[in-house]
C-alpha positions in Angstrom: 23.6 -39.9 6.3 22.6 -38.5 2.9 22.7 -34.8 2.0 19.3 -33.9 0.7 17.5 -30.8 -0.1 16.0 -29.1 3.0 12.8 -27.1 2.3 12.9 -24.0 4.4 10.0 -22.1 2.9 12.1 -19.0 2.8 10.1 -17.6 -0.1 6.9 -17.7 1.8 7.5 -14.3 3.5 5.1 -12.3 1.3 2.2 -10.6 2.9 0.2 -11.0 -0.3 -1.5 -8.5 -2.5 -5.1 -7.2 -2.7 -6.1 -5.1 -5.6 -2.4 -4.5 -6.3 -1.7 -3.2 -2.7 0.9 -5.0 -0.6 0.2 -6.4 2.8 -1.4 -4.1 5.3 -1.4 -1.2 3.0 -5.0 -2.0 2.1 -5.9 -1.6 5.8 -4.4 1.9 5.8 -6.4 2.7 2.7 -9.7 1.4 4.1 -9.1 3.2 7.4 -8.5 6.5 5.6 -11.7 5.9 3.5 -13.8 5.2 6.6 -12.4 8.3 8.4 -13.1 10.4 5.2 -16.7 9.2 5.0 -17.3 9.8 8.7 -15.8 13.3 8.5 -17.8 14.2 5.4 -21.0 13.1 7.1 -20.3 15.0 10.2 -19.4 18.2 8.3 -22.5 17.9 6.0 -24.7 18.7 9.0 -23.3 22.2 9.3 -21.5 23.1 6.1 -22.1 23.2 2.3 -21.8 19.8 0.5 -18.8 20.9 -1.5 -16.9 21.9 1.6 -17.9 18.7 3.4 -16.8 16.5 0.5 -13.5 18.4 0.1 -12.6 18.4 3.8 -13.8 14.8 4.1 -11.6 13.7 1.3 -8.4 15.0 3.0 -7.8 12.0 5.3 -8.1 9.6 2.4 -5.8 11.7 0.2 -3.2 11.9 3.0 -3.3 8.1 3.7 -3.1 7.4 -0.1 -0.1 9.6 -0.5 1.6 8.0 2.6 1.0 4.5 1.2 2.1 5.1 -2.4 5.1 7.4 -1.5 6.5 5.6 1.6 5.2 2.1 1.7 4.1 0.5 -1.6 7.0 -1.2 -3.4 9.5 -0.2 -0.7 11.5 -2.4 1.6 10.0 -3.3 5.0 10.2 -0.4 7.5 11.4 2.0 4.8 8.8 4.6 6.0 9.8 4.4 9.7 13.5 4.5 8.8 13.0 7.6 6.6 11.0 9.4 9.2 13.5 8.5 11.9 16.3 9.8 9.7 14.5 13.1 9.1 13.8 13.5 12.8 17.2 12.5 14.3 19.5 11.7 11.4 20.1 8.1 12.4 17.4 6.0 10.7 19.7 3.7 8.6 22.6 3.6 11.0 23.2 1.1 13.8 22.7 2.4 17.3 25.8 4.1 18.7 26.2 2.0 21.8 25.8 -1.3 19.9 28.9 -3.5 19.8 30.0 -4.2 16.2 31.3 -7.7 17.0 29.2 -9.7 19.5 32.3 -11.8 20.5 34.3 -8.8 21.6 
């Protein structure tokens, strides 16, 4: 039996990029944009255009900040680990009841 190279496709784990945004980050941005447009249109019926546009832009700005601060260019689940650490102090640590050695 010969020892050959086995192709595992280990490098194919990328989610891809669209317009420089990684993976599903583009979906977060599009959802924020749609919510902003809908909110601006709803507010434009009752308020001044400047207020409607300013308040309508808030969801898009919040989502953009979330994506670029906590997701873009960071390791997978960095955002959830950070938020869990801020909430309970245990985001990057293994669970307390988990056995260290599975054979023990």
